[in-house]
C-alpha positions as CSV (number, residue, x, y, z in Angstrom):
1,M,-30.3,5.4,140.9
2,A,-27.0,6.7,139.7
3,R,-25.4,3.2,138.9
4,R,-28.6,2.6,137.0
5,S,-28.2,5.8,135.1
6,G,-24.7,5.0,134.1
7,Q,-25.8,1.6,132.8
8,W,-28.7,3.1,130.6
9,G,-26.2,5.8,129.6
10,R,-23.6,3.2,128.4
11,Q,-26.3,0.8,126.7
12,T,-27.7,4.2,125.2
13,L,-24.1,4.9,123.6
14,V,-23.5,1.3,122.6
15,W,-26.9,1.4,120.6
16,L,-26.0,4.8,118.8
17,H,-22.6,3.3,117.9
18,A,-24.7,0.3,116.4
19,V,-27.2,2.4,114.4
20,T,-24.8,5.0,113.0
21,S,-22.7,2.0,111.8
22,I,-25.5,0.2,110.6
23,G,-26.9,3.3,109.0
24,W,-23.4,4.1,107.4
25,M,-23.0,0.7,106.0
26,S,-26.9,0.7,104.5
27,L,-26.1,4.1,103.0
28,A,-22.5,2.9,101.4
29,L,-24.7,0.2,99.9
30,C,-27.2,2.4,98.7
31,L,-24.5,4.6,97.3
32,C,-23.6,1.5,95.2
33,V,-27.0,0.7,93.8
34,L,-27.7,4.4,92.6
35,L,-24.1,4.6,91.0
36,I,-24.5,1.2,89.0
37,T,-27.7,2.7,87.5
38,R,-25.1,5.1,85.7
39,T,-28.0,7.8,85.1
40,P,-27.8,11.5,86.2
41,A,-30.8,11.2,88.5
42,G,-29.0,8.2,90.4
43,Y,-25.8,10.3,90.7
44,E,-27.4,13.3,92.1
45,A,-29.5,11.2,94.7
46,A,-25.8,9.6,95.5
47,R,-24.5,12.8,95.9
48,V,-27.2,14.4,98.3
49,L,-27.5,11.0,100.5
50,D,-23.6,11.2,100.9
51,K,-23.6,15.1,101.7
52,Q,-26.7,15.1,104.1
53,L,-26.6,11.9,105.7
54,L,-23.8,9.6,105.1
55,A,-21.0,11.4,106.0
56,H,-22.7,12.2,109.3
57,L,-23.4,8.7,110.1
58,G,-19.8,7.6,109.4
59,T,-18.3,10.6,111.7
60,S,-20.9,9.7,114.2
61,S,-19.8,6.1,114.3
62,A,-16.3,6.9,114.6
63,F,-17.0,9.4,117.6
64,T,-19.1,6.9,119.5
65,G,-16.8,4.0,119.0
66,L,-13.9,6.1,120.5
67,M,-15.6,7.2,123.2
68,L,-16.8,3.8,124.1
69,S,-13.4,2.6,124.1
70,A,-12.4,5.9,126.2
71,L,-15.2,5.5,128.9
72,T,-14.8,1.6,129.1
73,A,-12.4,-1.3,130.0
74,W,-11.4,-1.3,126.2
75,G,-9.2,1.5,126.1
76,Y,-7.6,2.9,122.9
77,L,-4.4,0.6,122.8
78,R,-5.3,-2.5,124.9
79,Y,-6.7,-4.9,122.3
80,W,-5.8,-5.5,118.8
81,W,-9.5,-5.9,117.6
82,V,-9.9,-2.4,119.0
83,L,-6.7,-0.9,116.9
84,A,-7.9,-2.8,113.7
85,K,-11.5,-1.1,114.1
86,F,-9.6,2.1,114.5
87,A,-7.3,1.8,111.2
88,V,-10.3,0.6,109.3
89,T,-12.8,3.6,110.4
90,L,-10.1,6.3,109.5
91,T,-9.1,4.8,106.3
92,Q,-13.1,4.9,105.6
93,L,-13.2,8.3,106.6
94,Y,-10.2,9.3,104.3
95,V,-11.4,7.5,101.4
96,G,-15.0,8.8,102.1
97,I,-13.9,12.5,102.5
98,A,-11.1,12.9,100.3
99,V,-11.9,10.5,97.4
100,L,-15.6,9.6,97.2
101,S,-17.2,13.2,98.0
102,P,-15.3,15.0,95.4
103,R,-15.8,12.4,92.6
104,L,-19.6,12.4,93.4
105,D,-19.6,16.3,93.1
106,A,-18.0,15.8,89.7
107,L,-20.2,13.1,88.5
108,S,-23.4,14.8,89.5
109,D,-22.3,17.8,87.0
110,P,-24.2,17.1,83.7
111,G,-21.3,18.5,81.6
112,A,-18.7,16.0,83.4
113,A,-17.5,13.1,81.7
114,A,-16.5,11.0,84.7
115,D,-16.5,6.9,85.2
116,P,-18.5,5.9,88.2
117,G,-16.7,2.7,88.1
118,P,-14.2,3.5,90.8
119,L,-17.0,5.0,93.0
120,I,-18.8,1.7,92.8
121,V,-15.9,-0.3,94.0
122,A,-15.3,2.3,96.6
123,S,-18.7,2.3,98.1
124,A,-18.8,-1.5,97.9
125,L,-15.4,-1.8,99.7
126,M,-16.9,0.6,102.6
127,A,-19.8,-1.5,103.1
128,S,-17.8,-4.6,103.2
129,A,-15.4,-3.1,105.9
130,I,-18.2,-1.9,108.0
131,A,-19.4,-5.4,107.9
132,G,-15.9,-6.7,109.0
133,Q,-15.8,-4.2,111.8
134,A,-19.1,-5.6,113.2
135,W,-17.6,-9.1,113.1
136,L,-14.5,-7.7,115.1
137,S,-16.9,-6.2,117.8
138,V,-18.4,-9.7,118.2
139,A,-15.9,-11.8,118.0
140,K,-13.3,-9.7,119.7
141,P,-10.4,-11.7,118.2
142,W,-6.8,-11.8,119.2
143,R,-4.6,-11.1,122.3
144,H,-3.8,-8.1,124.2
145,T,-1.2,-5.6,122.5
146,P,1.9,-5.2,124.0
147,W,0.9,-1.8,125.2
148,A,-1.8,-3.4,127.7
149,D,-0.7,-2.7,131.1
150,P,-1.3,-6.0,133.5
151,R,-2.0,-3.7,136.3
152,W,-4.9,-1.9,134.5
153,R,-8.3,-1.5,136.4
154,T,-11.4,-0.6,134.6
155,P,-11.9,3.2,134.4
156,T,-14.9,4.9,136.3
157,F,-15.9,8.0,134.9
158,P,-18.8,10.5,135.6
159,T,-22.7,9.0,134.4
160,W,-23.1,12.4,132.5
161,L,-20.1,11.6,130.2
162,Y,-21.8,8.8,128.7
163,W,-25.0,11.0,127.8
164,A,-22.7,13.5,126.7
165,A,-21.2,11.2,124.1
166,V,-24.7,10.5,123.0
167,A,-25.9,14.2,122.5
168,V,-22.9,15.3,121.0
169,P,-23.7,13.9,117.3
170,V,-27.0,14.6,117.7
171,L,-26.0,18.5,118.3
172,D,-23.8,18.2,115.4
173,F,-26.3,17.2,113.0
174,V,-28.9,20.0,114.5
175,L,-27.1,22.7,115.3
176,W,-24.6,22.6,112.2
177,R,-27.7,21.9,109.7
178,A,-29.7,25.1,111.0
179,V,-26.2,27.1,110.5
180,F,-24.6,25.7,107.7
181,G,-27.3,23.7,105.6
182,S,-25.6,20.4,106.4
183,P,-24.5,18.7,109.4
184,A,-20.7,19.0,110.2
185,P,-18.8,17.1,112.9
186,L,-17.0,20.1,114.4
187,L,-18.3,19.3,118.2
188,S,-17.3,15.5,117.8
189,L,-13.9,16.2,116.1
190,I,-13.0,18.7,119.0
191,I,-14.0,16.4,121.9
192,A,-12.6,13.4,120.2
193,L,-9.1,15.2,120.0
194,A,-9.2,16.8,123.7
195,F,-10.8,13.7,125.4
196,P,-7.8,11.4,125.5
197,L,-6.1,14.2,127.5
198,Y,-8.9,14.3,130.1
199,R,-9.0,10.5,130.2
200,R,-5.3,10.4,130.9
201,R,-5.3,12.8,134.0
202,H,-8.7,11.1,135.3
203,L,-6.9,7.8,135.3
204,R,-3.7,9.2,136.6
205,L,-5.8,10.6,139.6
206,A,-7.6,7.5,139.9
207,T,-4.7,5.2,140.1
208,A,-2.8,7.7,142.7
């Protein structure tokens, strides 16, 4: 029963990662189309979608991807395709948070004379990058990295960790929306930063 629950937990985490990634790509395309209209209504709709949904889908996709790497044999540094996905994801999050969102805010201001051209290009590139990550997940190209230990054994983690990884993005959406009025990836960020320490200790004890 515990083994079956573990399989369901892992499959559910994979499913959530796929759903949030597809949602992230779809909303990036929606932003691109809305910005192409070059109308105040389109700009405002793009801003709302970005603040209320796209940003959360992006951080949830990143979090579930990190947890899948941590809880399975893929690891953080063993495969080039995993590292490539990490690099693309971090770049996308930076562009979305530091570039796209502030410019959308400025663009939705009726008194602003901002040019939507760079945002159109950025949102199209974001959707294309997510599509490229999907190909990496399917094809899994390239060999192991130099940091792959040949003595590596597939880690075994408690079943509840898979279900916790599924619950965290949901809690971030519901809890912080109720408190602040919009979702915030606070729990996801804390766990993503702290979990590698727990993982390292767990693997060290298992090896010993």
